[in-house]
N, C-alpha and C positions, 0 to 999 in steps of 0.2 A: 556139458558137452561130453559125448562118449568118444574115447580115443580108440581107433582100431589097433589090432596087433598084427605084425610087430610094431613097436612104438617108435623105432628109429625113423628119422625123416631123411629122405634123399635130397640132394641139392637140386634146385630147379634151374634149368637152363632156358626156360621159355619166358613168356610174358603175356600180357593181354593179347588175345588172339587177333583182334582187329588191328591193334597197333603193330603187332609183329608182321602181319600180312602187308600192311602199308609200308613198313620198313623194307621188306623184301622187294616190293614193287618199286619203291624209290631207288633201291640199290640197282635193280635191273635197268631202270631208265637212266640212271646216272652213268652206268657203264656204257650203255648204248650211245649216250650223248658224247661221252669222251671219245668214243670210236668214230662217231659221225657228227662232229660239231656243226656242220653246215647243212644238215638235212632238215629242210623246212617241215616235212611231214612228221619227223620225230619231234621237233619243237612244238608243233601243234598238238601232238599226242600228249606231251608233257603238260602243256597248258590246260588241256581238257581234263587230264587226270587231277591236276591241282585244284581245278575249279569244281570238281565233283564233290568235295567235302572239305570242311575246315581241318580235319585230321590230315588229309592228303597234303594240303598246303603247308601245315606245320612240319610234317615229316620231311617234305622236300626242302623246306628252308633250312632245317637242321642239317640235312645231308650236305647242302651247298655251303652252309656256314662252317661245317667241320672241314670241308675241303679248303676253304679260304684260309682258315686258321693254320692248317698244316702246310699251306703253301704249295700244294700239288707236288710234293716230294716224290721222286721215283722210288720204287721198291728196292731197297738196298740189300735185302737178304735172300733174294731168289736162289742164290747159289747154295744156301744152307739147306733148303728143302728139296731142290731139284736133283741133288747128287749127280753132278756132271760126270761123264764117263772118262774124261781126260783132263789133265791139268790145263791144257789150252782152253778147253771149254769152260773150266772154272774161272780162269783169268778173264775170259770174255764176259762171263756172267757178272763180274763185280767191277769191271772197268767202265767208268762213265763214258758214254758216247757223246760226241759233240752235239748230235741231234737225236733225241730219243726216238726209237722206232715205234711203229704203231702198236706192236704187242706190249712194249714196255709202258706206253701211255695207258693202254687198257688195263694192265696189271696194277699200275699206280692208282688209277681211278677206282678199280674194283676194291683195292685195299682200303681206300678212304671211305668209299660208300658203305662197306660192311662195318667199318669202325663206327660210322654214324648210326647205322642200324642197331648195333649192339648197345650204343649209348641210349638210344631211344627206348629200348625195351628194359633197361636195367631197373628203373624205378618201379614199373608195374610188377616185375618179378619179385622185388623185395616185399611189396605189399601182399602179393599172393602167398608168400611163405608165412606171413603173419595170420592169414585167414584160414589156411589149410591144415588139416590133420595128417594128410599124407600127400606127397608129391613124387613125381618120377622125373628122371633126367633123360637126356637124349639116349635113345636105343634101350632104355630100361623098361622092362615089364615087371610088375610087382603084384603079388597076391596078398590080399588083406582078409583076415578072418574077423568078422564082427562078433560082438558079444552074444547075438541071438543065434549064431550058427550060420548066418548068411556069409557069402564070400564075394569079394569084389576083386576084379582083376583090372589094374590100371594100365592103360597104354602109355607109351613114351610121352614125355612132356605133358603130363596130366596132373590134376590135383582135385581132391575132394575134401569137404568138411562133413563131419558126422554129428548128428544131433538126435539122440534117442531119448524118448520119454515114456511114461506109462501108457500113453494113448496112441503113439505113432512112432515109426522108425523113419527118420528123414536123412537123406544124404544129399548134399549140395555138390553138384559137379561144377567146379570153378574154372576148369580148363581141360581141354583135350577130350578124352574118351574113356569110358569104363564099361566093363561087362559085369552084370550082376546075376548071381545065382542065389535066389532068395528062399530062406526057410519059411514055410507057411506059419502064420500066426493070425487067426481071424480077429483077435482082439486088438492087434496093432498093425494096421496097414503099413506097407513099406512104400515110401515115396522118394523119388529122385527128382530134384529140380535142376534145371539148366536154363539160364536166362528166364523167360516167362513161361517155360514149358514144365509141366509136372507129370511124371509117369507114376501111376499108382498100381500096386499089385498086392496079392496075398502070398502067392508062391509061384515063381516062374523063373525063367532065364532070359535075359534081354540085354541089349546094349543101348547106351545113351552117348551121344557125341555133341559137344559144343561146336557151333559153326559161326562164322563171322556174322551171319544175318539171321541167327536163330538157333535151333537145335534139332537133332534127329534121333528117332527111337526105332529100334528093330527088335523083333521078338523071335527067339529061337524056339521056345516052347512055353505053353501057358497062355494066359490072357493078361493084357495090360491096357489100362485106360490112360489116355494121354489128354491132358487139359492144357489149353492155351489160355492162361489167366488174363492176358492182356486183351485178347479178342473174345474171350468168354465162349470158346468153342471146345468141343470134346470129340474124341474118336476112340473106338475100341479096336484093339489089335489082337490077332491070334498068331499062331506059329507061321513064320514066313512073311508076315506083314511088316512094312516099314512106313514111316511118315517123316517128312521134313517140314517143320513149322518155322515160318519166317517171321521176323519181328514186325513186319508190316501187316500181319494178320492172314497171310495166304499160306496154303499148305499143299504139299505134293505127297501122293500116296502110291505105293506099289507093292510088289511081292518079289521075293527071291528065295532061293533054296535055304531052308532053315539051317542046314549044316554050314552054310557059308557065313552066317552071322557070327561075328566074333572070330573070324578067321585069323586076325592079327595076333590072337593069343598064341598061336603056333608059329608066329613069325612069318606069316604068309599073307598075300593079298590075292584073292580069287577074283579074277576079272572075267565077266561074261558080257561081252559087247560093251565094254566100258572105255571111256577116253583115257589116253595115256596120262593126261593131266591128273587124274585121280590117283594113279599109281605113284606119280612123282610127289604128290602131296603126302602120301603115306611114307615114302622114302625119306622125306625131309625130317621126319621125327626120329629117324635112325641114323642120320648123317650129322656128324659133329661140325657143321658149318652151314653154308648157304648153297642151295641149288637154284640156279637161274635158268629158265627155259626161254630163249628168245625166238625159237622156231614155233610159231603158232600152229602151223600145219601138223607138226609132230605132236604137239600137245592135244590137238583135237582128234587125232586118229583113234579109231575104235579097235580094241584088241580083245583077245580071249587067251586065258592061260592062268597059271599059278606062278606068282612072282615072289622071290625070296626078299623079304624086307631086311633081313639081318646082314646082308652084304649090299648096301645101297649103291656103292660105287660100281660093282660088277653088274648088278641088275640094270642100272641106268645105262651103262655102256652096251650091254647086250640089247636093250630096247632100241637104243640109238642106231646100233649097227644094223638091226633088222628093218629099220624104218627111215632110212635116208637122212640120218642126222649124225652128228659127231659130238662127243663130250670132250671139252677142254678143261684141264685142271689149271685154273688161273692162279691159285695159291694153294697152300695145304688145306685151306678150309673153304674153298669155293670151287664149285663145278659149274661150267657154263655150257649149255646145250644149244648148238646152232645147226643150221641147215648144212648138209654135206657140201 
């Protein structure tokens, strides 16, 4: 196995993508249920979500089990992070009330839900670090120079394994997203694998992203062949082309401005008629906690613009302010987006 340089490894704050996504969804549903325990529509939504897959059921049961073990305790340390303006406010923040207010119940539920979510992803994260040659943490961008002169830029919460031989150069994208600037070598093709998708090039610049239901490839310049090994299908991409290959054998194709591909390298997200949900997904990799969006209309809204990923809190609040939503800081590590 070939190890990229620099050789130091950054800590990984992520885990298996599908399990992490399920944990976030369970956290959101748990918070909503704690806020609206008698809502039949919400209960039906949770039942349908759990029935959708064995993983959903497992994650939900773990979340509820953690809550029962911790006894639904109120958040005792809100005064420590909220920094009240007066001593009277501080006293009110730490004095138990005879009957917890709705906001306090919501905070307690959110605390427990995220604790369960973190426990769920801990084991996959440890396994990932054993498999990877390089990993990145939350909000960390990392540049790796490979032995052949090629360069890899890792997005936050990403991981790769590198295997070079005399006949080929292979990189395994284990998590997240990476941008590749490949040095031409006709004798040794450069291949990037992600799930069942393999991108093969001789010399080009392109990005590959792991997704919960497959992988995506986009080309800034050059030519890339994308093979779906499971479905035994292939596609050729040139500058500006992108493809999303799903695990069930289907694929979506399109084009975008070549200069927008790899925009995250500069800490930006260039949105051209894209849903806000995509921007929020990017911001999650730069935020040291959990972002939950309970306003579906806000998430689906299409926007245009260049958004700063390096300040996720401010970017999210600006988006919410402009589109009839509000961001609430439930704890130091959780942001909740709701309708205004």
